[in-house]
Each structure stands twice: as C-alpha cells, then as structure tokens.
N, C-alpha and C positions, 0 to 999 in steps of 0.2 A: 379540561378544567384543574388547575390546581386550587389547592387548599394548604392555608396554611395553620401551623400548631401552635398555639403558646403557651408556655409553661410559667408561672410566675410573673407575667406581663413581659414577660422577655418574646419575642419572637424567632422560632427555626425556619429550620430552613423549609423551603414547599415541598411538598409532598406529592404525587398524584397519586389519585384515588384507588382506592383497592376494589378491585371487577368480584362480584358477587362470588363465583369459586375461589377467589381468595379467603373470601369473609370466611364462607361456608366451613375451608378448613380449621378455622380458629376455636368453631363452636364447641368442640370437643374439649376445649383448656379452657373453656372460661371458669367451669368449675361448678361449683352448688353453691356457691356465696353471692353467685350476677343472679340478678334478678332477670328474668324474661324481659321483662318491659324496658331494662339497661340494656339489656344485648341488643336487642330491636333499635333501640335509642343510637347506640355505637353504629349499629350495621346503616343509619339512617346519615348518621355524621360521617364514617368510611367510604359509601358504596354512594352514595345518591347526593352527595356533598348538602346537606342540611347546617345550616348555620348550627352552632354549638350553644349560642346566644337564646336562638329559638326551643333547644332539645330543653335548656336546664329549665325554661316554662314553661314547659310541656310536663315536664318530671316532677314540677317545684322544687328545684334545688339550686344551688350557686353554681355559677358559670365556671368556677375552680374544681366544684367536684365533676362537669362537664369535661373538664379540660382535663385531670386528671386520671379522667375511665378510660378517655381518648388516648391519652398517653401509655396505660397499662396496654390500651386494645393495640394500639402499635407495635410495642413493646412484643408482645406475643408474636403481631406477625412475623417480625423480624429473627423471630426466634425460632418460629413453629409453620410461619406462613409463606414468608417468603422461600425460594427455593434456591440454592445453589446452583452454582452455571454449570450447565449438564448435567443435571439432576432432572429424573422422570416424576410425574403427579400417576398415580395409578389410583382408580379406583375401586374397589373387588368388597364381595361382600364373604367374609369367613368364617364360623363357630369364633365362639368369644376368644377361647387359649389360643386361635390361631389370629387372631385379631392382635392380642397381648404382643405374640412374638413378635409379629410385624413389626410394633409403635415402638417397640424397646429396638430393633434393627435402626430403624429410622434413628432415633434416639444415639445410638452407640453411634451411628456416621456421624450424623450433626456433630457427636462430642469429638470425633475424629479430626473432623473437618475441624472446628474451634482450636484442636489444639493443635493443628499444623500450622495455622497463625499465629504464632507464640513462638 
C-alpha cells in the first residue's frame, strides 16, 4: 500500500507506510507537547494507512492540522527513525545515565553522517 502526503494542496511523492517498529522508534522524540491521541492518530495514518480526513474528523481538527502533524512526524522519521544504510537497530535496557550516553552517541554519529554529505 502506498500513501500520498499532501501539504498546502500540493502532492508530495508517494511514501511507503512505516512499520510498527519504525513508528515505535519515534515515540521518544514526540515530546511533551504531543497529546497521546495525536500520537495514536499519527500511528493510524503512517502505520495502518488510515485517511487523514477521517482522522481529522475523529480529532475534531482541520485536515490541514492533521497534514502538518503527519509532515512533522515523517520529518522525525527521516531524522531519528530511518536508519542509514549499513546501520543496525539495537534494543537494550540500560540505567538512565547510560541510556543518555547511547542516545548522544547516536546523535553524534548522525551529525557526522550528515556532515559527510555536505
């Protein structure tokens, strides 16, 4: 199944839906400003393929608001969830101070990768 994301009435290129695992990688990056209902709505759109207009009606917001949330979520996926070629995903349980260290290592590695492309 392919989904079409739109912004300001323009169509963007088609993208494949996210896997549940890919979406779960985004959860820590939503931040406190995201309501749980909106995060779930993004999962329904990006993982399950629900229509943005249906989600807008369910949340009682405009389709533009949902489109903007989808855009922000997909940008997070590109920044945090999409793993670069050759990288591996590892799930571990660590004490908080070590978890922060590992997150910083990933952040530094992604910055280094981005700087190589410049």
